[in-house]
C-alpha positions, 0 to 999 in steps of 0.5 A, spaced: 487 482 497 488 489 496 493 493 500 495 500 500 502 501 502 504 507 504 512 509 504 515 515 508 522 517 506 526 520 512 527 527 511 523 527 505 529 524 501 526 519 496 533 519 492 536 513 495 529 509 494 529 511 487 536 509 486 535 502 488 528 502 484 532 504 478 538 499 479 534 493 481 526 495 479 521 493 484 523 486 485 517 483 487 516 476 489 512 471 485 504 472 487 505 480 489 502 485 484 504 492 483 497 495 481 499 503 481 502 508 485 502 515 487 507 520 490 505 526 495 507 533 491 512 534 497 516 527 496 515 525 503 510 519 502 509 514 496 502 510 496 502 504 492 496 499 491 499 492 491 495 485 490 496 479 494 493 473 497 499 472 502 501 478 506 508 475 507 509 476 500 509 484 502 513 483 508 519 479 504 518 485 499 519 490 505 525 487 507 529 488 501 528 496 502 531 496 509 537 501 510 534 506 505 531 511 510 524 508 508 518 506 513 512 502 510 505 502 513 501 496 510 493 497 510 488 492 507 483 496 503 477 494 499 474 498 493 469 503 495 463 499 491 465 492 495 464 496 501 457 499 499 455 492 498 457 490 505 453 497 508 447 496 503 443 491 508 444 496 514 441 502 510 434 501 511 429 503 517 433 507 522 429 504 528 432 497 527 439 500 529 437 502 536 
């Protein structure tokens, strides 16, 4: 399962989080995979795509970062191509939807 992890940095200050990352790395529990990440240009948020089959792994990982002024939002996501496959059967005749 793919999860978009949105990190918000208190006062747009990512330095405490980056220090911890530099010192300890991501420290991912076994079974949690970092896919890719992006940082907002003003440093207020970070978006990380993670893969795991058990959301408790994400919870364990998030707990390692407490006290650093960062909050987390975890959003289950699916690739666009997979969503299109789900939607495709419903794109037929409009008169059937009423």
